[in-house]
Each structure stands twice: as C-alpha cells, then as structure tokens.
C-alpha positions as CSV (number, residue, x, y, z in Angstrom):
1,X,9.3,-14.3,3.4
2,X,6.1,-13.6,1.5
3,X,4.2,-10.3,2.6
4,X,0.7,-11.2,2.9
5,X,-1.2,-7.8,1.6
6,X,-4.6,-6.4,2.3
7,X,-6.1,-3.5,0.0
8,X,-8.8,-1.1,0.7
9,X,-10.5,1.0,-1.8
10,X,-10.0,-1.4,-4.4
11,X,-11.5,-0.4,-7.2
12,X,-10.5,3.0,-6.7
13,X,-7.3,5.3,-8.7
14,X,-5.1,4.4,-6.2
15,X,-6.6,0.7,-4.9
16,X,-6.0,-0.1,-8.6
17,X,-2.7,0.9,-8.5
18,X,-1.8,-0.6,-5.1
19,X,-3.0,-3.9,-6.4
20,X,-0.9,-4.4,-9.5
21,X,2.1,-3.0,-7.9
22,X,1.3,-5.8,-5.2
23,X,1.3,-8.4,-8.0
24,X,4.6,-6.9,-9.5
25,X,6.2,-7.1,-6.3
26,X,8.6,-11.0,-5.8
27,X,7.8,-10.5,-2.0
28,X,4.2,-10.0,-2.3
29,X,0.7,-11.5,-2.1
30,X,-2.9,-9.9,-2.0
31,X,-5.0,-12.2,-0.1
32,X,-8.0,-10.1,0.1
33,X,-9.1,-6.2,-1.3
34,X,-12.3,-4.7,-0.4
35,X,-14.3,-1.9,-1.8
36,X,-17.6,-0.1,-0.7
37,X,-20.0,-1.3,-3.1
38,X,-18.3,-4.8,-5.1
39,X,-19.9,-5.4,-8.4
40,X,-18.1,-9.3,-8.8
41,X,-15.8,-7.1,-10.7
42,X,-11.8,-8.5,-10.7
43,X,-9.0,-6.2,-10.8
44,X,-5.8,-8.3,-11.9
45,X,-7.2,-11.5,-11.0
46,X,-8.2,-10.8,-7.4
47,X,-11.7,-10.9,-6.4
48,X,-13.2,-7.7,-5.2
49,X,-15.3,-7.9,-1.6
50,X,-17.2,-5.7,0.5
51,X,-15.4,-3.7,3.0
52,X,-18.3,-4.4,5.2
53,X,-16.4,-7.6,5.4
54,X,-13.0,-6.1,6.2
55,X,-13.0,-6.8,10.0
56,X,-14.0,-10.3,9.4
57,X,-11.3,-10.7,6.6
58,X,-8.1,-8.9,8.3
59,X,-8.7,-11.9,10.8
60,X,-9.5,-15.0,8.7
61,X,-7.2,-14.0,5.7
62,X,-4.4,-13.2,8.0
63,X,-2.6,-10.5,5.8
64,X,0.7,-9.3,7.1
65,X,0.0,-5.7,6.2
66,X,-3.2,-3.8,5.0
67,X,-2.5,-0.9,2.6
68,X,-5.3,2.0,2.2
69,X,-5.9,5.0,0.1
70,X,-9.6,5.8,0.9
71,X,-10.9,8.5,2.9
72,X,-10.3,9.8,6.7
73,X,-13.1,8.4,8.3
74,X,-13.1,5.0,6.8
75,X,-9.2,5.1,7.0
76,X,-9.7,5.2,10.6
77,X,-12.0,2.5,11.0
78,X,-9.5,0.4,9.0
79,X,-6.7,0.9,11.5
80,X,-8.7,0.2,14.3
81,X,-9.4,-3.1,12.9
82,X,-6.3,-3.6,12.1
83,X,-4.8,-2.2,15.6
84,X,-7.5,-5.1,17.2
85,X,-6.3,-7.8,14.6
86,X,-2.5,-7.3,15.3
87,X,-1.9,-6.2,11.7
88,X,0.6,-3.6,10.3
89,X,-1.1,-0.6,8.5
90,X,0.2,1.8,5.9
91,X,-1.9,4.7,4.6
92,X,-1.5,7.0,2.1
93,X,-4.9,8.7,2.9
94,X,-5.0,12.6,3.4
95,X,-7.4,15.0,5.3
96,X,-7.1,13.8,8.8
97,X,-8.5,16.2,11.3
98,X,-7.1,16.3,14.8
99,X,-9.5,13.4,15.9
100,X,-8.3,11.5,13.1
101,X,-4.5,11.7,13.7
102,X,-5.4,10.8,17.2
103,X,-6.8,7.6,16.1
104,X,-4.1,6.9,14.0
105,X,-1.8,7.4,16.9
106,X,-3.5,5.2,19.2
107,X,-3.7,2.3,16.6
108,X,0.4,2.6,16.5
109,X,0.4,1.9,20.1
110,X,-1.1,-1.7,19.1
111,X,0.5,-2.4,15.5
112,X,3.5,-1.0,13.3
113,X,1.4,2.3,11.8
114,X,2.7,4.0,8.8
115,X,1.2,7.4,7.2
116,X,2.6,9.1,4.7
117,X,0.9,11.7,2.2
118,X,3.1,10.7,-0.3
119,X,4.8,7.2,-1.5
120,X,7.2,9.1,-4.2
121,X,10.7,8.9,-3.8
122,X,11.3,12.0,-5.1
123,X,8.9,14.0,-2.9
124,X,11.2,12.6,-0.1
125,X,13.8,14.3,-1.6
126,X,12.1,17.5,-2.3
127,X,11.0,17.4,1.6
128,X,14.9,16.5,2.2
129,X,16.3,19.8,0.4
130,X,13.5,22.3,0.9
131,X,14.1,23.0,4.5
132,X,18.1,23.3,3.7
133,X,16.9,26.1,0.8
134,X,14.6,27.8,3.3
135,X,18.0,28.3,5.8
136,X,20.4,29.3,3.4
137,X,17.8,31.9,1.8
138,X,16.3,33.8,4.9
139,X,14.1,36.6,4.1
140,X,13.1,35.4,0.5
141,X,9.1,35.0,-0.1
142,X,8.0,31.7,-0.5
143,X,5.0,30.7,-2.5
144,X,3.9,27.0,-2.7
145,X,1.5,25.6,-5.6
146,X,0.2,22.6,-6.2
147,X,-2.1,21.1,-8.8
148,X,-4.3,17.7,-8.8
149,X,-6.9,16.0,-10.6
150,X,-10.7,17.7,-10.4
151,X,-11.6,15.0,-8.4
152,X,-9.0,15.3,-5.5
153,X,-11.0,15.8,-2.2
154,X,-8.8,17.9,0.1
155,X,-6.9,21.4,-0.3
156,X,-4.0,22.0,0.3
157,X,-2.8,18.5,-0.7
158,X,-1.3,16.7,2.7
159,X,1.8,17.1,0.6
160,X,1.2,20.4,0.4
161,X,0.8,20.7,4.2
162,X,3.6,18.7,5.0
163,X,6.2,20.6,3.0
164,X,4.8,23.6,4.6
165,X,5.6,22.3,7.3
166,X,9.2,21.4,6.4
167,X,9.3,25.3,5.2
168,X,7.8,26.6,8.9
169,X,10.5,24.6,10.5
170,X,13.3,26.0,9.1
171,X,12.5,29.9,8.6
172,X,10.9,32.6,10.5
173,X,7.4,32.6,9.3
174,X,4.2,34.3,10.2
175,X,1.8,32.4,8.7
176,X,-0.3,30.9,5.4
177,X,-2.4,32.9,2.8
178,X,-4.6,30.4,0.5
179,X,-5.0,32.3,-2.4
180,X,-5.6,36.0,-3.2
181,X,-8.1,38.3,-4.3
182,X,-8.7,42.1,-4.7
183,X,-6.3,44.5,-2.8
184,X,-4.0,41.8,-1.3
185,X,-0.3,42.5,-1.5
186,X,1.8,40.1,0.0
187,X,2.7,40.5,4.0
188,X,6.4,40.0,5.1
189,X,6.8,36.4,6.4
190,X,3.8,34.9,4.8
191,X,3.9,32.1,2.9
192,X,1.8,32.0,-0.4
193,X,-0.2,28.5,-0.8
194,X,-2.3,28.0,-3.9
195,X,-4.1,24.7,-4.5
196,X,-5.5,24.0,-8.2
197,X,-7.4,21.5,-9.5
198,X,-7.5,20.7,-12.8
199,X,-8.5,17.5,-15.4
200,X,-6.4,14.6,-14.7
201,X,-3.0,15.7,-13.3
202,X,-1.8,12.9,-11.4
203,X,0.2,15.7,-8.5
204,X,2.6,18.6,-9.2
205,X,4.4,20.6,-6.1
206,X,6.4,23.7,-6.9
207,X,7.9,25.7,-3.7
208,X,9.1,29.4,-5.1
209,X,11.8,31.0,-3.1
210,X,12.4,34.5,-4.2
211,X,14.6,37.6,-3.2
212,X,17.8,39.3,-4.3
213,X,16.9,40.2,-7.8
214,X,16.7,36.0,-8.3
215,X,14.5,33.2,-7.9
216,X,14.8,29.2,-7.0
217,X,11.9,26.9,-7.9
218,X,11.7,23.3,-6.4
219,X,9.6,21.0,-8.1
220,X,8.0,17.5,-8.1
221,X,5.5,16.3,-11.0
222,X,4.5,12.9,-10.8
223,X,3.9,11.5,-14.5
224,X,1.8,8.3,-13.2
225,X,-0.1,7.2,-9.9
226,X,1.8,4.1,-10.3
227,X,4.8,5.8,-8.5
228,X,2.8,6.1,-5.3
229,X,1.8,2.3,-5.8
230,X,4.7,1.1,-5.7
231,X,6.1,3.4,-2.7
232,X,3.3,1.9,-0.8
233,X,4.2,-1.4,-1.3
234,X,7.2,-1.1,-0.9
235,X,6.9,0.5,2.9
236,X,4.3,-2.5,3.2
237,X,7.1,-5.3,2.7
238,X,9.1,-2.7,5.0
239,X,6.9,-2.2,7.7
240,X,6.0,-6.2,7.7
241,X,8.6,-6.9,10.2
242,X,8.5,-3.7,12.6
243,X,7.2,-3.5,16.2
244,X,4.3,-0.9,17.1
245,X,4.8,2.7,16.5
246,X,4.3,5.5,14.2
247,X,6.5,5.8,10.8
248,X,7.1,7.4,8.1
249,X,8.1,7.0,4.4
250,X,11.3,8.6,5.4
251,X,11.9,5.7,7.6
252,X,11.8,3.3,4.3
253,X,13.8,5.0,2.4
254,X,16.6,5.5,4.8
255,X,16.6,1.9,5.4
C-alpha cells in the first residue's frame, strides 16, 4: 500500500529533507507540500502550495498522514485540521508550551498523532541507555551539553529536554541549572544544562556523568539532517495504519 504524504514547512531545512526522503521511500507518495509564502518553487519535482490552503488540501488530496516540521503555533493548527479530516499527524516540531501539548493530545483523541523531538535512531538508543547509566552511577554529577545551528529557536532543544526527563526519572536530582556565571559552585543533586548555538551544526547531545575519579560520556552527533527526515518518513509509514492515539518514535523502533 502506498502511503500518501502531505508535508508542511516544505521550503524549510527539514521540509526539503522530508520531501527528498519520501521520494526515496518505495512506500510513499507526496500528494501536497505547503509553505507560508510560496513563490512558484518546486522541491524534488513537487509543487509548493500555500499553507493558507492546508485545510482544503488535507481533505481534497486525501493524504494518509501529514509530516510537520514548522513551529509550535502552526503545528497545532495543522494537527487540528488533520484531526477534523481524519488524517494521521507526525511532527518533529519542538518548543510546545502546555497549551500546545494539550492541543496535540486533543488531536490524538481523533487520529493517530506521533510527536518526537528527534527521529534519529541513534538518539532513541541514547535514550534507552542514559537512564540505565544514571541508575548504575548514583551520586555522580550529571551535565548535559547540546549544540545546534545558530538559527534554532528553542533552548534547550526538545531532544535535550527528553534526555533530561529520562535522567530525572532514573535518579535523585533536585533541579536543573542552566549555564553558570560568576560565583556559582555546583550544588548537590543538580543537573547542569548548557545550550550552544553556532554555525551550521546539525545537532549534538552529550550527557556527562562524573564521580569516583572517573567520567562517562554518552554522545550522539547527527552529521546530516537527512537522518531526521528518514526517521520521520519511517514514522509516517508506520502510523498510517494505526488507530487514534498518542505515539512516540520509540513505538516505531520497537516494531
């Protein structure tokens, strides 16, 4: 069965990668792609249409699933439209506030919704082991450093926040300290968090555990955005056949 895919943010960094990844996937067909201000451009032979037409396109073109990498506000609007149209929704958008997360949960009552801060399989592997490392090294100091390109809007990254949740779930920590300045010695039980923004860095996350005169570093480095796009397309193919509900990339990996 061919999975019919709609793509939002089609002229952005990730939108272009998603269109290319879908074109390379034997089970996918891109049936529309939108951006806020189209100028007649095509991406991999796909005509880019106006995001203002999304609500009608998601009905008329009958996609199986929509893949979104835009911003929190627009992602919520797209999710709502997909819920109304009965179309599954996959998003890698990060930076949602509580209202945004609640909106995605509401959409998941009507259709299958998969939200993941990172679609790299290696990041999923990192999430799987970081909790175990924290459990095995109680009392060790923990610091997290993440680096992204200079245009990334949210800090810490969605992936960093997901890693922090895994760390906190598996250890006894008192809170997070974001950066350090002046006289600021480390407090017992805190997690140090540092967000770097520079150049064209695709994405790097490193968890450092130190104590007992030793140090463990767990690192994931993405060398090309295509890895995220390929994962998102894999997620779209998987979720197209799922019932309404809230899903994670771990569900895709596990099957």
